[in-house]
N, C-alpha and C positions, 0 to 999 in steps of 0.2 A: 584491836580494830581501830580504836580512837587514835592510837599512836601512829598507825599506818595512814589514816586520813590526814593527821596533822603533818606527817612527813610529806605526803603528796601535795597538800596545799602549799607548804613552804617551797617545794620544788616548782610548782606552777608559778607562784609569785616571784620566785627567783628568775624564771625565764622571762616573765613580763618585765621585770626590773632590768634585765640585761638589754632587752630590746628598747626599753624606754631610755636607757642611758646611751644608746648609740647616737653618734653625730651623723646626721643625714641631710642631704640636699635633694629635694624632690620638686617636681613641677610638671607642667604640661604646656604644649605649644600648639597654637591654633592659627588658622589663616586670618589675616587682618580684615578681610572683606566678608568671607562666608562664615567665619568662626568655626570651620570644620577642623578636626584634629589633623596635624601634619606628621606623618611618620618619617623616620630616617633623618631627623634633624640632629646635627652634631652639637653637643653641648660640652664645652671643655673649660677646665679651670686654668686660666692663663698662668704662665710661669710654672706649671706642673705638667706631669704626664697624664693626669686624670682626664678622661673623656667618656661620654656616654651617648647613646642614641635613643631617640624617642621610639616607642613601639607603635603598633597599629592604632592605638588610641591617643597617640601624641604625648605619652607620659614618659618621664625619665626619672631615674633615681641614682644618687651617689650614696654609698655607705662604706664605711671602713677606710681608714687612712685619709680621711678628709682633712685638709689643712685648716687650722683655726685662724681666726682674726679676719682682717679685711681681705677680700678676694674679689677677683673679676671673672664673671662668667661670660663666655663667648658663645653665641647662639647663631648657627649658620646652616644653610642648605642651598645648593645650587638653584638659581632662579629666584631667590629671595634676598632681601637686604639683610646683611649681617647686623646683629645687635649685640651690645655689651651691657652687662648689668653688674654694678657694684653691690656686693653683699657682705654681711658680717656673720661669720660662723663661730658659734659658741659651743664649747664642749658639751656633749650629751644633750644637744638641742637639735631640732629639725628646722631647716630653712625651707619654707613652702613658697614656690613661685608658680602658682597655678595660673593658667590662662595667659601665658606670654603670647603675644601676637607678632607674627612676621608679615611684612608687606612684600608683595611681588616686586622684584627688581625689574622695572620696566625697561631699563637700559640693556638688559640681556634677555628678557623673556621672549623677544621676537625671533631669536635665533638668526639675527641678521647675517652673521658671518657664515653660519652653518649652511644657509641656503645659497648664498652667492658663491661660496667656495665649492660646495658639493656639486653645484651645477658645472663648474669647471671640470670636476672629476668625470663628467660625462664624456669628455674627450679622451676616452681610454683606449683609443685605437693605437696609440703610440706609448712607448714607455716614458716619453717626455712629459706626459700629463699624469703620470701615476703618482699622485701626492697623497698626503695624509690628512687632509682637512676633515673628512668625515670621521676619521678614527679618533680625533682629538677634540671634537667640538664641545664636549661636556666637561673637560678637565678644568680643575681650579688652579693647577700649577701655572705660574706666570710664564715659564718657558714654553710649556705645551700650548697655552693659549696663544702665545706669540707665534709659535710654529704654525698653528692652525689658521690664525686670523691674518697675520702679517706676512709670513714667509710663503704660504701656499700659492699666491698668485705668481710667484716666480718658480713654481714647481719644485720647491724645496722638498727633499725627502728626509724624514726623520732618520738620523743615523745613516743616511745614504741608502736606505733599504726600500724595496718595493712594498706595496701594501699587502702582498700575499704573506708577509711575515707577521701580520696582525690578524686577529679573528674578530669578525663582526657577527653578533648574534641578535636575534629577535626572540624574546621569551625563551632563551636558552637554545634556540635552533640556529645552527651555523648558516650564514648567508654567503660565505666565500664560495665562488664558483669552482667546481671541480675541474673545469677546462683549463683555467689559468691561475687558480688560487686566490683571485682578487674578488673583493665585494663589488657587486653591480649597484652603485649608489642610486641610479635612476629608478630602481625597482621600488623605492619608497620616497622618491623625490617629491618635493612640494608639500610634504606632510609634516611641516615643522612643529605644529602645535602638539602633535601626538607622538613624536619620536624623541621628545626631550627628556623623558625619564630614562636616564642612562647611568649605568654603573661601569666605571672605567678602571682598568688596571694598566699600568705602563710597564714596558720592558718585561722582565721575567716575573714581576711581583705576582702573588697568588690571586687567582680568580675563583669565585665560588661556582663557576659554570663549566669551565674546561681548562685543559692544560695550557692552551694559548701558544702564541709564537713569541719571537724575541721582541716584537713591538707591542705585545700585550693584547688585551681583550676588551671590547666594548659590547655590553649587553643592553639592548633597547627593550625596555619593559612596557608592554602595551596592555596590561591588565586593566580592565575598565574601572575597577574600584580604586586604582591608583591616581586617577585624574581628578583634579579639582572641579567640583560642580560649577557649571556656568558655561558661557560660550565666548567666542571671540570672532570678530570680523576684521579682515586685513586686506588692504590694497597696497600694491607695490609697483613702482615704476623704475626701470633701469635701462642702461644701454650696454649691458654685459652679455649674458647669454640670451635673455628674453627682454621684452620691453614692458610687459604687463603681467601682474599676478593678482589673483583674487583667491582668498582663503576664508573658509567658514568652518568653525568647529563648535561642538557642544557636548558636554558631559552631564549626565544625570546625577552622578554620585550614587551611593548605595540607597536604593529605594525599598519600600515595603515589599516583603516577599523575597528579599535577598537578591534582587536583580540590580544590575548597573549596566549602563551603555554609554559608549563614546562614539561619535561619528564625526567625519571630516570630509569636506569637499574642497578641491583646489583646482585652479586652472592657471597655467603659465603659457604665454604666447607672445609672438612677435614675428613680423615679416623678415626682420634682420637684426642680428646682434651686433657686436662691435665690428666683426668682419663682414665683408660683403656676402649677401645672399645666404646667410646662415639662419634660415627660417627655423622657428622653434614652436612646437605645439605639444603641450603635455596636459593631461587630465589626471587627477589623482583622487581616488576614493578610498576611504578607510572606515571600517566598522569593527568595534570590539564590544562583545557582550559577555558579561560574567554572571554566573549564578552561584551565589554563596549558599551551599546546601546546608551546612551547619558550621559550628566553630572548628571543625576538623577539615572539611572538604569544600573545595571550590573548583568550578570548571569555567574556563574562559575560551571563547572562540574569537579569533581575529582573522579578518580578511583585508587584503591590501591589493588594490588594482591601480597601477600608475603607468599607463601607456605613454610612451615618450617618443616623439619624432623630431629630429633636428637635422638641419643641413650642416654638412661638414665643411671645414676649411683646410687648405693644403699647406704643408711646409714648402718653402721655396728656396732656391739658390739666391746668393747675394745679388746676382745680376737681376733677377726678377724683382727683388725688394728695391734695388736702386732705381729701377724703371717705374715701378707701380706703387711702392709704399707698403706699409705693414698691414693695411686692411685688404690688400688684394687677395682674391681667391680665384684660382684657375678653374674651379669645378662648375661654374655656372655660365649661362648665356641668356640672351633675350629671346623670348618666344611669346608671340602675341602681346607684346607690350609689357610682359612681366618677366622678372628674373626667375629662371628655372635652374635649380641646382641638380647636378647629375648624381651627387653622392649624399645620401641620407642614411642616417642610422635610425632604425625603428626597433624599439624594445617594448615588448608587451608580454610580461611574465607575472600573472597574478600569483599571490601567495595566500595560502589557506593554512591555518594552524589551530590545533585544539590542544589546550594545556590543562592538566589536572594538578591542583595544588593540594597537598595533604600535609596538614600539621599533625604529625604523628604524636608529638608531645610539645611542650613549651620549648624544648631544646632541639627537636629534630623535625626536619621537613623533607618531603619527597616530592619532587616536581617531575611529572611524566608528560612528554610532549610528542605530538605527531604533526608533521608538516608536509605539505604537498605544494610544489611549485611547478608550473607548467607554462608553456607559451613559446614565443618566438623572439629571436633577435635577427634582424636583417640589415645588411650593408649593401647599398646599391652602387652601381658603377656602369659605365659604358663599355660595351664589347664591340670591337671593330674587326672581328675575324669572320664575319659571315661570308659563306661561299655558296657556289652551286656546282653540280656535277657536269663535267664536259662529256663529250661523246664517248670517251674511253672510261667513263665512270670515276674520273679523278676530280677531287674538289679544286675549283679554281675561284679566284676572286680575292676577297679580303680588302680592307681599307687601310687608310693611314690613321695614325694616332690623332684623335680629335682634340686632344688637349692643346689649348692655345699656348701653354708654356713648355710644350715638347721641345727638346733641345734643337731640333732642326728648324724650328720657327723663330728662334731667338737670334739676335744679331751676332752673338759670340760664335755661333756655328759657322757663319760665313767668313769669319776671319781666321779659321783654322786651315792648315795645309790641305786637309781633305777636301774642303769646299772652296778654297780660294788661295790667298785672301781675295774676296770679292766685296769691295767697299760699297758698291752700288746696292747689291742685295742686302748687305748688312744694314744700310740706311733704310731701305724699304721695310725690312723686317722690324727694325726699331720703331718706325712710324706706325706700322700696322699694329704692333703690340701696344704702343702708347695710346693710340686712338681707339682701339677696341680691346684686343687681348682676352676675349671671352669665347666660349663654345658657340659655334654657329649651328644652332639647332635646325634651321631651315635647310642648310646644305645636307645635313644627315638625312632628313626626310626626302629631299630631292633625289639623293643618290639611291635610296631604297626604292623609290617609285620608278626610277629609270632602269633598275636592274631587270635582267631577263627573268620573267615569271614573278617579278616584284619580290623576290626573296631578299631579306634584309642583310645588308652588309653591317649596319650599325643597329644595335639594340641596347635597351636599358634592362639590366638584370640585377638580381639580388643574391648575394651570398647569404644563405640562411642556415641557422641552426635552431631546431625546435626541440626543447628539452622537457623531459618529465623526470622530476626528482622527488623521491620520498625520503623523509628523515624521521627516525624514531630515536628517542633518547629518554633517559631517566637520570635525574640529578639528585643526589642525597647530600644534605648538609646537617651536621649534628654537632652540638656543643657538648662534648663529652664531660667537661667540667669547666670551671671558671677560667681555666688556662689553656684548654686544648679544643680546637675546632677541627672536625673531620669533613672533608669535601670529597665526593666521589661521583663518577658518572660513567654510563655506558652509552654508546652512540652508534647508530647504523645509518648509512646513507646509500641510496641506490639511484643510479642515473641511467637513463636512456637518452642519447642525444642524436637526433636525426640531422644530417648535414647534407646540403644540396644547393645547387644553383637553380634559380627559377626566373623565367622570363617575365618581366613586368610590362614592357612596352616594345612592340616591334617597330615603332617609329615609322609607321606608314606601310611597312612591308607585310607580306603574307605568311612568312614563316622563316625559320632559321635552321640551317642544316647542322645537325649535331655531330660535327666532325672537326677535328683539330686543324685549323687552317695552316699552321706552320709546318706540319709534317704529314698531313693527310690521314692520321690515325683516327680510328673510330673511338669516340668516347664511350660507346656502349655497343659491344660486338653482338649482344643478343638482339639489338634492334638497329641494324646498320642503316646508315643514310636516313635516319628518321628526321622528319621535318617537325620541329618543335614550334608551338604557338604560345601566345600569352597564357601564363598560368602553368605552363609545363615545366617539369624539371629537365635539366640538361647538364652537360659538361661533367658533373660528378654527382654521386649519390651514395652515401654510406651512413652507417650507424656506429656510434661509440657507446660502449657499455662500461660502467664503473661501479664498484662496490667497495665501501669502506666501513670496516668494523673497528671501533676503537674504545678505549676505556682509560680512565685516569683516577688516581687517588692522591690525596694531599692532606697533610696534617699541618695545622698552624698552631704555634705555641706563643702565648702572650703572658709576659711577666712585667714586673714593675720597671726593671732596668733593660730588659732585652726581649724582643720578639723575634721568632725565627720560624722557618717553614721548610718542609721537604715535600717533593712531589715527584711522581713517576707516571709515565703513560706508555701505552703500547697500541699499535694500530696494524691492521692487515688490509692491504689495498690490492684490488685486481682490476685490470683493464683488458678490453678486447675490442677489435674493430671488425665490422661486418660490411663488406663491399656489396652494393646492390647493382653496380655496373661492372661489366667485364671490359676494362680499359685495354684497348688493343696494344698499346705500348708496354703494358704490364700484364698481359694475359697470363693466366695461371697463378697470379699473385695479387689479383685485385678483387675478384668476385668471391663471395662467401666469407666465412669467419676465419680470421687469422688466429695465431697462437694467443693463449691467455697469459698475461703477464701478472706476476705476483710480487708485491713489495711488502716488507715488514719495517715498520717504523717504531722507534723507541724514543723516549724522552726522560730526562732526569734533571731536576733543578732544585736549588736550595738557596736560601738567603737569610739574612738577619738584619735587624735594626737595633743598634745599641743607643740607649738614651742617656747621654751624659747628664742632661738636665732637661727641663721642659723646653729650653731654648735650643740646645745643641744635640743633634742626632747624627749618627753615622749609619749608612745603609749600604749593604753589599749583596749582590746576586750573581749566581753562576749557573750555567745550564749547558746541556749537551742534547741535541735533537737530531735524529735521523728521520727523514720523511720521503715519501714517494715523490718522484718528479710529477709535474702536472701532466694532464692529458696532452696539452699543447706541445710539450717538449719530450714526449715519449715516442710518437710516430713520426718518422722522418718526412713523409709527405702523404698524409692520410687521404688526401683527395684522390690519389691514383693507385695506391697499393697498400698492402698490409705490413710493409717494412717498419721495423722499429729501430731506434737508435742502437747501434752495435754496443755490446757490453754495457748496457745501461744499468745503473745501480741507484741506490737511495742517495739523496743529498744529505750532507752532514753539516750541522751548524754548531759552533762552539761560541758561547757568549759569556761575557763578564762585565759587570759595571759596579762602580762604587761611588757613593754620594756623601757629601757633607751638607746637612740641612740646618738652617737657622730659622727659628720662628720666635717672634716677639709681637707684642700688640701693634707695633708700628712697622716692623720690617720682616719680610719673608724672603728667604734666599735659598738657593740650591746650586751646588756645583757638582757635576757628574763626569766621571771619566768612563769610557766604554771601549771594549774590544770585542769584535765579532769576526769570526772566520767561517766562511762558507767553502765547502769542498764538494767535488764531484757533481757540480751543477751542469745542466745542459741548456743550450739556447738554439732555437731553430729560426732561420730567416729565409726569405724568398726574394730574389731580385734577378735582374738581367745583367750579365757580366761579359765584357770583352777581354779576350786574352787569357783564357783559362786552358789549362792542360788536362789531359786525361780523357777528353771527349773527342768524338769525330770532328766536331766543329769547335772553333776557338771562341765563338760567341754562343752563349746558351742562357736560357732561363733556368736558374739552379735553385735547389734547396740546399742551404748551408747548415750543417750540423757542427756546432762547436761543443765539444764533449770533454767532460772532466774539468770544468772551470773551478778554480780556487780564487777567492777574493778575501781581502782583509779590510775591514771597516774599523777605523780607530779614531777617537776624537774626544772632545770635551764639550759639554753643553752647560750653560749656566743661566740663571734667571734671578732677578731681584726686583722687589717692589717695596716702596716706602710710602706710608701714609704720613706725609710731612705736616699736613694740617688736616682738620676734620673734612675739608672739601677738596684737597689736592693730593693726588697720588702720583709719584714718579715711578717709572718702571723701565727695566732694561733686560735684554736677553741676548745670548750669543751662542752660536754653534760653530766650532772649528773642527773640521774633520779631514782625514786623509783616507780616501777610499780607492784602493788599487787592486789590480789583478796580481795574484801571487804565484802564478805558474804559467806555463806555455801549453794551453789545452790543445787537444787533437782536433783537427778540422777535416771534415768529409763533405764533398759536394756530390749531389745526385741530380740527374736530369732524366726524367722518365724512368726507364729501367736501368740506366747506366749509373755506376758509382765511381767516383774518382777521389780516392784518399789523397789529401794534400799534406799530411804530416802535421807537426806541431805548428801552432800559430804563436809567434813571439809576442805575447801579450803581457808578460811579467813587467810590473812597475808602471804600465800605462794606467791612467786614471779611469775609474769606473764613472761613466757619464750618468747624468740624471739630476740636473739641478745644481745649484751652488753648493760647494763644500764648505764655504764660509758664509755665515749669515749673522748679522748684528742688528739690533733694534734698540732705540731709545725713544721714550715718549712720556706723556703725562695724561692724566684725566682730571677734570674739574667737575665736581658734582655739587650743584647748588642746593641748599635746603628747600628751595621753591620748585624742585623737581625739573630743573633743566640742567643739561650737562654737555660737556665738550671734551674732545680728546684729539691728540695728534701724535703721530709716530714718524720717525725717520728710520728707514731700513736700508742697510748696506749689504751688498752681495758681492762675493769674490770667489775665485777659483771654480769657474764653471767651464766644463770641457765638452768638446764635441765627442760623439760616440765613434770610435775608430772602426774601420773595416778589418775584420780578422783575416780575410783572404789575402790582403796585400801584405800581411805580416807572415805569410807562409813561403815555402820554397817556390810556389807558383809565381811569386813576384819577380824572381830573377831568371825564370826559365822561358825559353822561346816556345810558344805553343805549337810550332810546326814540328820541331824535332825533339823537344823536351830538354835540350841542352842549355847551359847558362848563356845569357846574352854576352856577346863578345865586347859590347860597349858599356857593360855594367860598371858604375862608379859608386863605391860604398859611401863616400862623402855626400854625393848627390842623393843617394837613396836614403841616407839618414835624415837629410833635410826634408825629403818628400814625405817621409813617414812620421815626422814630428807632429805630435798631437796639438791641435789648435786649442788655445785657451781664450775664452771670451773676455771682453772688457769688463772691469768692475763697474758697478752702477749703484745709484741710490734712488729709492722710491719713497715719497712722502704721502701719507694717508691722513685724512681728516674724518672725524665722525662726531655727531652731536644730535641732541634731541630734547624734547620737552613733553611732559605728561601732566594731565590734570585728573584729579579725583573728584567726581561729581556724584554725591551720595554714595551708592555702592558700585559705581561704574568708573572705569578708567578710559580715558581718551588721550591719544598722544601720537607723536610722530618721531621719527629719527631719520637721519640721512648720512650717507658717507660719500666721500669723494676719494677715489683711489688714484694714485699716481698724479697728484696735483700738478707737478712740474712737467707732465707730459713727456717723461723720459722714454726714449726708445731703447730697448734692450733685448738681447737674445736670452731665451730661457733654456734652450737646448738645441740639439741638432745631431745629424749623423752624416758620416762620410758615405757617399755613394760607392757601391761596389763595381760600378760599370767599368772604370779604368782599373783593371785588376792586376796589371803587371807593370814592371819598371818603365818600359817604353811608353805604354799607354798613359800612365800617370805623369811621367816626365813631360811628355808632349802637351798634355792637358794643362799642367801647371805652368808651362812656358808661355801660354797665352796671357794677354793682358787681362782678359776676363775668362774665367774657367767655364768650360762647357759642362763638365761633370763635377762641379764643386759641391761641397757639402750642402745639404738642405737644412734650413733652420726654422725654429719656431721663435716668434717674437711675443713678448708680453703686451698687454693692452696699454694704450696711451691713457690719457685722462679719462676717467669714467665715473659714473655716479650710481647710487642706489637710494631710493626714497621709499619710506614705509609709513603708512597711516593705519592706525588700529583703534578698535573699540572693543573693550572687554566688559562683559556683564555676568 
């Protein structure tokens, strides 16, 4: 027995001796003001591959393979000022760095660029404004910061892709819309202080929350216990989207009883933004409440309500810009001494979510979430098709287009063979447009009041969709051992989307006849000749249903020299339309439920990072994804019938990228090459075309289905920043891409119940439009020890192209709409010149930013300001060819005019603009 006890004691002492002889670096990190622990701080040993993160108590530990001698620790977290600590590591000793403090980085804590750029993202009615600012606002990579902060005002798209290729989550719940796949940024706009806790992955790199897309995943964490205790008051002034902003936020931190709460209120408003009559009014409310039940379980409830109303601005032809300038907006006119915009976008979609966090063990967590989003999105516009019934019961009436920039009201129209040339009328039209050029609201009211029975010819109505969406998911993360991490999730989303037109204002009239004024068809055969009044639905009324069940699993492997991962996903999607009106032009195919569509998506990806040393790394990722088309691109014209895109199938995406990364205490750099191929995509557009074949009339309002589109996106992106002195940082970034169509997709036109296949559209090798394909930035930052700072960047943009019209690249282009035979005067050389894709001029934009902060006791007071486009450069950010001149003769005659009647419509960037921010943090 004594021998056993002696052996046992020797063994115990041996274990203690082993632990005592370990070389360890340990410590804790706390907030410099509140002295509260800061989780998720990255601590790295410079010039090595060693790194660690602080836990929920702010504690970190390094043990095993710790380098001896003089070392430098780097302590960093987004939103805080990075600190470096020299240490000496002796063998079999512990280096204790308890209570390291980090100070808030006031130069970035306000989220200046996030708010100003995300507000631009509200202009999501066109693909020209589909940028990536919100997706990249939390990244630390210099290229991604530059893309979000400097390139986005020019509507630069990361790797040339739309934002539906990236996932945006809040507490693990996906926010991308099922209608078009894109996030609706305005649903949480104005809540900068509470949406900063973000975890970002870029490209195909692994996310702990979902499989993601080829642009990565951003997860916004709104757990109440994650917010720093205290509050903040902010006032901002700008001439961009709005003119004023007020924000107030407060967090309690974890209180006695295990409760924590964060609340925020915000208001953004202005009678006019940079462009004329773009009124802005947004209110935002946020509340997050968490109950920590015990050390295993916590429940968090988050509610977000951010109604947003903004006046829209129009793209215009070059003729209009030449006459009225880049601030001109055709959508408004004077009424009772005030500017009244006819086109508003109203978004009011509250978000409610309940999240359960379960720490199954120190290595395994399970996060289960339920989310519900509901509300409305409305887009208003004028209708000028009001009629009344004559004695024979046939609708008569209708009005002229009230747009002041309608082609027949511009001087170029009077110089065409169709209308002249009539130089006198051209001069009068020019003077009328120069001196006024706005909607005449009084004449619209007068027309309605003078109509027989006061029925309205002109009304203001709203295209509405009222969505109700449920989301359920469960996310598992487990550290199987020190080298392997498992991530997995299951997700279910269910959507009911009500879509209809609703009358907002009869403009002095008594009612509006619910009949199509162009062909006399009833919009709703079940209620023929119905007179609709304000608040009534009319024109179209239908529901869309969608269900998505998906799951993914991912394994991450981390070793001294190499990290790698493998991931797979599967999804099942179904769509269905239910018509609530029996549309006369589509009777038998509009009322009731159509066929249910099913799609199966799969995903597989993998990648690795090889660490040559602490400074030099090589990273590569590859993936293959198939996904269901969006609801928008599935039904050919959901407003009038149940038709779906013929032979529709899943989209396919193949992606590969490889990067060289250099990291040192003074220089951080990355260069990445990427290749992305998209196959079998669909795009649906609506427009009025002259000179189309396959219909009874050669002029029709058509739905254009471009089917089976293949695209290739290939390019290089790079970024470098150098801390040349303790106060001066130099930085540069560049993206050079070539984004082209890779095939000749099939084009189909529909008009009411008629279908006219046009065959292949010759799109191969045309450039994919959507912002500059070349973007370059150089700049510097100066940060003074006395807490003032200044920065400047010069940004260069090249290779921006107009979006071409597919219809003019089909056989319809050279066919006579009367007999369908080729034009006898068709000239291939002239045709080739007519169809040449327009490339915009290169341009440079210079931006300045600076600020100052003061620490008074435990409070921070400060301001910062930015001036965008200091040199007031005018530049086109995008545009599209009009489909109106749809064949060779129509387009040839239009382009032969000195000023085109149906030239492309363009968007211009803002001229010189500013943003000023004042804040008080306590």
